[in-house]
Every structure is written in C-alpha cells, then in structure tokens.
N, C-alpha and C positions, 0 to 999 in steps of 0.2 A: 720247322719253326726254330729259328736261332735266337739266342738270348745274349744281350749285352748288359752286364751288371755294372752300374756306375756308382763309385764310392767316393764321396768327398772326404778328405782326410787332412786335418790340421794337427800335427804332432800326435799321431794315433798309434805309436809303436806299441803301447801297452794293450790296446784293444783290437787293433786290426787283425792280428793273426787268428784270433778265435772267430772273427767274422768271416775271414777267408776260408777257414776250415768248414764253417757251416755252409758256405756257398758250394764248396767241393762236395759235401755230402748231398746237397740238393741236386747238384749236377749229376752225381752218381745215380740218384733215384730217377732222374730224367732219362738217363741212359746215354748221354752224350755230353761233350764238353761245352762250356760256355765261355764267352769273352768277358774277362774281368778288367775294368778300367778304374784305376785308382788315381784320383786327382790330388796330388800332393800339394796342399795349399799352404804356402809360407812355412814349410816344415824346417825345423832345426834339429830334429831327432832322426831316428833310423826308419821312419815310415816308408820313404821311397825305396830304400834298400830291401826292406822286408817284403814290400809289394812286388818288386822286381824278382826277388828270389822265389816267390810263389808262382811266377809265370804270368803275373798280371801286366797289362800295359800301364806304364806310369806316365802321367802328364803333370808337368810342373806348372803351377799357377800362383799368382801373387794377389789375386782379388780379395778384397774384404767384403765379399758379397756372396752369400751361399747360393743364390739363384744362378749367378754367373759361374760359380764353380761347377754346379751340376750341369749347366749347359755346355761348358768346355768338355766335360766327359762325354756327353751325348753327341757332341759334334764329331767326335772321332769314332763313335760306335759303328760297327759294320754289320750288325745283325738286325733282324727285322722286329725284335721286341726289345724295348728299353726298360730296365728295372733300376731304380735308384734307391739305395739304402745307406744309412749312416754307418760310419766305421765302427761305432761302439754298439751296434745292434746285431742280433743273431737271427738269421733267416731260418725258418722252419724247414726241415728236410723235405716236406711236401710242397713247398712254395712253387717251384718251377713246374712241377707236374700239374698242379691245380691251375696255374695261369695258362698253361698250354691248353688244358681242357676247356677253360672258359673262353679264351680267345678263339679256339677252334670252332666254337658254335656260331661265331660271327654275330652273336647277340650282345656282346659286351665290348665297350670301347677301352676298358681298363679299370683301374681302381686303386685302392689302398689295401691295408691289411689290419686285422685286429692286433692290438699291441698289449703285451703283458709285461709287467715290471720284473726285473731279475730278483727283487726282494720285496717284501711287503711290510707295511706298518699302517697304523691308522691314518696318518697323513697322506701316504702314498695311495692307499685304497680310496680315500675321499677325493683326492685329486683325479685319479683315473675315472672315478664315478662321475665327477663334474664334467670332465672332458667327454665322457661317453654320452652324457645328456646333450652336450653341444653338438657332437657328431650326429646324434639321432635327429635333432631339430634341423640341422643344416643338410642332412643326408649326404655328408661328405665322409671321406675316410682319410687316414693318415698313416704315419709310421714309415711305410715303404710304398712307393708308387710304381705302377707298371702299365704299359700301354704299347701299342704298335709304334714303331719308329716313325711311320708316316703320320700317325695321329699326334705324336709328340711335336713333329715339325709343323703340322697344320695349325696348332694353337700357339706356336712360337716358343715352345719350351717353358721354362720358368721365367717369370717376369723379373728382370734385373732392376726394375724401378723400386722393388720392394726389399727392404732390409729385414723385415719381419713378416711372418705368416706367408712367406712365398709358397709354402707347401699347400696351405689351404686355398690360396688363390689358384694354384695349378689345378688342384682337385676341382674347384668350382668351374674353371674354364674347360677342363677335360669332360666334366659331366655335361656342360652345355653343348660341347662339340658332339658328344655322344647322342644327346637328344636330337640335335639337328640331323644326324646321320642314321637315326633309328636304332641306336644301341644304348645299353645301360651302363652306368658307372656302378661298380659294386665293391664290396669289401671281402677279402679272404677271411673267413671266420674259423675255418677248420685247420688253417695253417698259420697260426699267430706268430708274430715277430716278438722276440724277447728284447726289451729295451734296457739299456744301462740305467742305473739309478744314481750316476755320479753327480748330477746336478742336485739331487736331493741330499746326497752325502755332503756336498759343499755348502749349500745354502739352507739346508734344513728340510725335513719331510713335509712341513706345512707351508713352505715358502711361496708357492704359487697363489695361495689365498691372500698374500700381501700385495699382489700385483696391482689391485685397484688403488692402493696407497702410492704406487709408483707410476700412476697413469700419466703424469706430466712428462716424466723421463721416457716412458715407453712411446708416447705420442710423438715426442721430439725425435726419437730414433726412427719411428715409422716414417716421419716426414723427411728424415735425413738431415735435420738441422742441428742435432746433437747426438752423436753416436756413442756416448760414454756408456749408456746402459747396455746397448746391444754388443758393444765391444767386450764388456765385462762378462755378459751372460753367454755370448756365442763366440765372437771372432777371436778373442784373446783368452778363452777359457782354459786352454791347455798350455799357456805360456810357462 
C-alpha cells in the first residue's frame, strides 16, 4: 500500500518544515517512503523552495479555492492512498500505520482524524468541544482526510463549487460512497493531528462564537457573491 500526502500551502514557510518532519517520522514508522506533494498556492515566500529541498513534489497553483488546490495535488498523486493535511498541522507518528491497518481490513472507505490544538485556553477548549458535538451529531470527521485513490476519484474529489466547508462536504460524500460500497467512514482517534492555533492567535480565542453575528458575510462567501470574509479568514490569511 503506497501513500501520497497532499499538502496545500499558501505562504507556509514558517510552518511547513515542521509538518514535513512529522510526515517523515510517520513514514519511518511505516517502514517505507511516501510521496509528498506540496501545492504551492500563490506563494511569495520560500514555501516552494523548502518543499523541493525536502524531496517533495512541488506543484504551482494560482487558485483562490482550497478544494481546487487539494484536487490539483491529488491529480498528480501516483500512490493508491491519498492523504490530505494542511501545511500548519502536525501528523501523528502513528497515522500512516493506522491508516494502512484500517484500509487493509477492507471494511473502511477512509475517514478523518481527531484534532487537538497546539495550545489550550478556555476559548479554544470551548470551541473544540462545540466542534466535537457537531462531528458527533453529523458522524463526520475532519482535520486530515484519507482514502483510497480510487475512492477519491469515485466521488470527484473535493467540490470546487464550495469556497467554505469543502472538507465537511468531502467527508459527507465519502461516507455516503462507503455506505453504498459496504464500508465505514471512521476517525483516527489514537493518532490525533495537532492543529495550529494561529487563527485563534490572530482573531482571538473566542472568535468562532462570533460567527453567527457574521452569518450574512459567511453566507455570501458560501454562495460566492462576496468573498471578502473567506479571503480574510482563509485565502489571504498569510499575506
């Protein structure tokens, strides 16, 4: 079983190296090399050079659409399992071993992973608890996604019609595809991913609880009629 790790990266020179080191450690535990694909999205810093120096395949992309960026990376992936993880996140050393074990049973179509923050505060803990309730209700997972390349292609990858929540949409469609083919969608709980808290650092530890007050801007971004909110929060975050 071979792994292709797809990493979307917009000006991630400060965070990408630690993520790549974590992938190397996970690859070492797996006992063989993996294919790492860094999609350098509109980068003006050293992201592409750092990725190339690490041995990763670097793809240049100008999309302002995270789903499209992920799909660009998956399109050149040559291995039979696709894993996509953000550049500011840290993969558990056990991640690839556990994915191989789960997919090897042929009972799982793929899934997400448990996510833990790199630091804690009352606001961050409350936010993660709220997200955890949402994930429990929807039976979806997040953070990092993994599945067979054939299954990724079967559901059409990430939906490029979505500027927001493309990850949850992908999880929903992958779960439905698994149900149709007699397999389960699951979440890696003993190999959690460590997520950066830089959005909390920028916008405040309680900022997500203010999202209902920004519902008009968020809905406009979701429809694609006004992208200012999604530009500020996602696409231009590292400008």
